[in-house]
LUMTI-738731 format. One record per residue (C-alpha): residue number from 0; residue in one letter; x, y negated, z negated. Coordinates in Angstrom, 3 decimals, decimal comma. Layout:
REM LUMTI-738731
i:aa:east:north:up
NUM:a:X:Y:Z
...
This chain:
REM LUMTI-738731
i:aa:east:north:up
0:g:-77,717:74,668:0,741
1:k:-75,589:77,740:1,300
2:t:-75,410:77,054:5,035
3:i:-74,345:73,442:4,545
4:a:-71,734:74,399:1,933
5:t:-70,302:77,082:4,217
6:f:-70,354:74,963:7,382
7:l:-68,716:71,926:5,724
8:n:-66,456:74,018:3,490
9:k:-67,897:72,367:0,363
10:p:-68,438:73,897:-3,107
11:f:-71,823:75,549:-3,616
12:l:-73,638:75,074:-6,929
13:a:-76,707:77,121:-7,858
14:i:-78,944:74,906:-9,999
15:n:-81,593:76,171:-12,392
16:h:-84,387:73,618:-12,144
17:l:-84,936:73,951:-15,912
18:e:-81,358:72,773:-16,408
19:g:-82,299:69,723:-14,367
20:h:-84,969:68,906:-16,968
21:a:-82,628:69,763:-19,844
22:l:-79,888:67,373:-18,692
23:t:-82,112:64,497:-17,502
24:p:-81,582:62,400:-20,681
25:r:-77,866:62,276:-19,863
26:l:-78,739:60,876:-16,430
27:v:-80,447:57,844:-17,984
28:g:-78,440:57,346:-21,192
29:k:-75,503:58,376:-23,350
30:v:-76,789:61,442:-25,166
31:k:-74,282:63,730:-26,827
32:f:-74,603:67,474:-27,330
33:p:-76,178:69,205:-29,146
34:y:-79,785:68,033:-28,978
35:l:-83,234:69,559:-29,341
36:l:-85,356:69,759:-26,205
37:l:-89,084:70,272:-25,805
38:l:-89,754:71,177:-22,182
39:i:-93,473:70,894:-21,397
40:s:-94,573:71,290:-17,791
41:g:-97,015:73,169:-15,605
42:g:-94,933:76,333:-15,716
43:h:-92,961:76,073:-18,949
44:s:-93,392:75,218:-22,616
45:q:-90,349:75,868:-24,746
46:f:-88,043:74,521:-27,426
47:l:-84,341:74,697:-26,576
48:e:-81,170:73,799:-28,411
49:v:-79,045:72,164:-25,709
50:q:-75,520:72,925:-26,881
51:g:-73,783:71,836:-23,682
52:v:-73,833:72,251:-19,918
53:n:-74,705:75,908:-19,248
54:k:-75,108:76,506:-23,021
55:y:-78,706:76,856:-24,180
56:k:-80,412:78,576:-27,090
57:r:-84,165:79,083:-26,946
58:l:-85,867:78,439:-30,291
59:g:-89,457:78,974:-29,195
60:t:-91,633:79,420:-26,129
61:t:-95,223:79,936:-25,063
62:i:-96,384:83,530:-25,310
63:d:-99,035:82,983:-22,630
64:d:-100,035:79,788:-20,786
65:a:-97,772:76,772:-20,347
66:l:-99,098:73,470:-21,722
67:g:-99,399:71,867:-18,292
68:e:-101,351:74,910:-17,115
69:a:-103,740:74,520:-20,070
70:f:-104,275:70,857:-19,120
71:d:-104,952:71,709:-15,472
72:k:-107,306:74,584:-16,283
73:t:-109,224:72,459:-18,787
74:a:-109,503:69,754:-16,133
75:k:-110,862:72,316:-13,666
76:i:-113,475:73,422:-16,220
77:l:-114,514:69,761:-16,539
78:g:-114,747:69,398:-12,764
79:i:-111,568:67,353:-12,355
80:d:-109,391:67,929:-9,294
81:f:-105,740:69,078:-9,558
82:p:-103,514:67,716:-11,014
83:g:-105,828:67,272:-13,963
84:g:-103,471:66,201:-16,744
85:p:-103,569:62,428:-16,114
86:q:-107,359:62,445:-15,725
87:i:-107,838:64,398:-18,972
88:e:-106,013:61,558:-20,700
89:e:-108,388:59,011:-19,137
90:y:-111,460:61,051:-20,112
91:a:-110,137:61,401:-23,670
92:k:-109,984:57,614:-24,088
93:l:-113,782:57,535:-23,720
94:g:-114,501:60,511:-25,964
95:n:-114,779:61,532:-29,619
96:k:-111,810:63,694:-30,658
97:n:-114,010:65,339:-33,310
98:g:-116,797:66,118:-30,860
99:f:-115,753:69,769:-30,522
100:v:-113,862:71,988:-32,973
101:l:-111,244:73,971:-31,041
102:p:-108,798:76,656:-32,242
103:k:-105,065:76,215:-32,795
104:p:-103,622:79,675:-31,946
105:i:-100,656:80,983:-34,000
106:l:-100,322:77,543:-35,607
107:n:-98,878:78,748:-38,911
108:k:-97,081:81,867:-37,723
109:s:-94,643:83,026:-35,058
110:g:-92,142:80,245:-35,857
111:c:-92,138:77,566:-33,177
112:n:-93,576:79,794:-30,460
113:l:-96,686:78,417:-28,776
114:s:-99,970:79,830:-27,481
115:f:-102,575:78,034:-25,373
116:a:-104,642:80,808:-23,751
117:g:-107,113:81,020:-26,673
118:l:-107,571:77,257:-26,646
119:k:-108,282:77,327:-22,916
120:t:-110,876:80,080:-23,427
121:a:-112,505:78,067:-26,240
122:v:-112,763:75,062:-23,915
123:l:-114,497:77,282:-21,358
124:h:-117,062:78,416:-23,946
125:a:-117,538:74,846:-25,218
126:s:-118,109:73,588:-21,684
127:k:-121,338:75,588:-21,526
128:k:-122,782:73,173:-24,119
129:i:-122,069:70,120:-21,974
130:k:-125,234:68,167:-21,180
131:d:-123,902:64,860:-19,873
132:k:-120,784:62,856:-18,977
133:q:-120,203:61,841:-22,606
134:d:-119,926:65,500:-23,597
135:k:-117,176:65,873:-20,987
136:y:-115,336:62,915:-22,461
137:d:-115,729:64,368:-25,965
138:l:-114,418:67,784:-24,891
139:a:-111,407:66,185:-23,186
140:a:-110,686:64,130:-26,311
141:s:-111,072:67,165:-28,577
142:f:-108,781:69,234:-26,340
143:q:-106,093:66,542:-26,275
144:f:-106,375:66,010:-30,052
145:t:-105,981:69,761:-30,660
146:i:-102,910:69,885:-28,405
147:n:-101,344:67,048:-30,380
148:e:-102,064:68,799:-33,676
149:i:-100,397:71,984:-32,387
150:l:-97,355:70,072:-31,108
151:r:-97,012:68,141:-34,363
152:v:-96,755:71,344:-36,424
153:k:-94,621:73,296:-33,973
154:c:-92,202:70,421:-33,308
155:k:-91,543:70,055:-37,023
156:k:-90,773:73,779:-37,232
157:a:-88,392:73,526:-34,273
158:m:-86,704:70,507:-35,848
159:e:-86,231:72,343:-39,135
160:l:-84,676:75,254:-37,241
161:f:-82,383:72,908:-35,310
162:l:-81,286:71,093:-38,475
163:s:-80,482:74,374:-40,226
164:t:-77,767:75,157:-37,652
165:n:-76,582:71,593:-36,961
166:k:-75,905:70,197:-40,424
167:k:-72,860:68,127:-39,381
168:n:-74,639:66,009:-36,774
169:k:-74,380:62,264:-37,404
170:k:-77,466:61,684:-35,275
171:n:-80,182:64,129:-34,185
172:y:-81,878:63,709:-30,817
173:f:-85,228:65,135:-29,766
174:v:-85,701:65,077:-25,998
175:i:-89,146:65,599:-24,469
176:a:-89,085:66,404:-20,755
177:g:-91,347:67,890:-18,085
178:g:-94,519:66,586:-16,453
179:v:-96,683:66,700:-19,604
180:a:-94,189:64,403:-21,364
181:s:-95,712:61,499:-19,418
182:n:-98,964:61,807:-21,449
183:k:-99,052:58,650:-23,608
184:t:-100,868:60,190:-26,598
185:i:-98,370:63,064:-26,713
186:r:-95,523:60,531:-26,589
187:s:-97,029:58,527:-29,442
188:n:-97,654:61,666:-31,501
189:l:-94,113:62,986:-31,058
190:q:-92,584:59,572:-31,759
191:q:-94,248:59,722:-35,167
192:v:-93,008:63,289:-35,719
193:c:-89,461:62,135:-34,939
194:k:-89,811:59,260:-37,383
195:d:-91,001:61,662:-40,093
196:m:-88,155:64,109:-39,458
197:g:-85,306:61,640:-38,906
198:f:-84,814:62,346:-35,188
199:e:-84,253:59,820:-32,413
200:n:-86,796:60,512:-29,660
201:i:-85,827:60,359:-26,006
202:f:-88,407:60,386:-23,208
203:p:-87,020:60,205:-19,669
204:p:-88,854:57,712:-17,414
205:a:-92,167:59,148:-16,158
206:n:-90,827:59,539:-12,591
207:l:-88,036:61,750:-13,952
208:c:-90,330:63,872:-16,126
209:t:-91,938:65,652:-13,181
210:d:-89,808:67,782:-10,835
211:n:-87,474:65,487:-8,890
212:a:-84,335:65,610:-6,772
213:a:-82,358:63,246:-9,021
214:m:-82,341:65,660:-11,955
215:i:-81,135:68,511:-9,742
216:a:-78,358:66,336:-8,334
217:w:-77,364:65,290:-11,845
218:a:-77,265:68,892:-13,060
219:g:-75,025:69,602:-10,071
220:i:-72,674:66,770:-11,081
221:e:-72,551:67,992:-14,685
222:r:-71,786:71,554:-13,589
223:y:-69,225:70,428:-11,006
224:k:-67,332:68,481:-13,676
225:k:-67,141:71,714:-15,682
226:n:-65,939:73,584:-12,567
227:l:-69,034:75,800:-12,672
228:i:-68,903:76,614:-8,971
229:d:-70,979:79,472:-7,553
230:d:-70,427:81,878:-4,697
231:t:-72,721:81,670:-1,675
232:t:-73,842:85,245:-2,398
233:f:-75,782:83,866:-5,411
234:s:-79,431:84,903:-5,032
235:a:-82,418:82,613:-5,586
236:r:-84,237:83,506:-8,822
237:p:-87,954:82,651:-9,178
238:r:-87,723:83,387:-12,924
239:w:-84,452:82,107:-14,325
240:p:-84,306:81,525:-18,104
241:l:-81,811:79,026:-19,467
242:d:-81,123:81,335:-22,405
243:e:-80,371:84,695:-20,781
244:k:-80,257:86,417:-24,189
245:a:-83,729:85,301:-25,276
246:p:-86,392:88,044:-25,220
247:f:-89,278:87,893:-22,759
248:l:-92,338:86,767:-24,752
249:k:-95,493:87,114:-22,709
250:g:-98,602:89,221:-23,180
251:a:-100,771:90,826:-25,816
252:g:-97,995:93,042:-27,175
253:v:-96,002:90,157:-28,635
254:d:-95,363:90,238:-32,382
255:h:-96,825:87,003:-33,829
256:s:-95,759:87,584:-37,435
């Protein structure tokens, strides 16, 4: 990108791939700032207040595993090949959601931060009780049900936080993006949460939920319109938070109060 920009004497724009996810709803519809975003993918699980292009406030994040990672690791435990998320959903359709009782880490504390490592470990322990294919279906269903229960509680907390600082909004949008947003039961669950809380839900099309070139191009257009041009000395960043001021929340030393 830098080489092409230099050779053709064109502006260079450094794009955070998370910003691609954050701005995707504006690629497919007329969505005004600010809006609440739940980004759930293989590498990220966080609630963000999208205040504008290049203006993000993190409201909550995972303190350990991302949701997509929890899906893939659970799938691996059940003997499903990567990517496991879609297959977990298929298994769950054939199972009993009450077949296994699984934990909901930090459900009623730590605001709208999330934790999935304990749930993943519980699935591993539960898998040792599996005797047949039906048990696998039941464990998948129980896992997916538990995820939806966690998201229901945490999304409501994030919405309450968003509403407390955006009291003048005529309409409140809740955008769900990232690969896990294509899970139909999660979509249905969060649609009901939005209805309960008075939010309009926005799910990008499934092909724009996973990482894609269109969202990066769109983020580039949005930034270019704001004249947010970068220098070609800009370094690639493997870890690049949208909210630079937000504290790093990973590991056992995190305060969950």
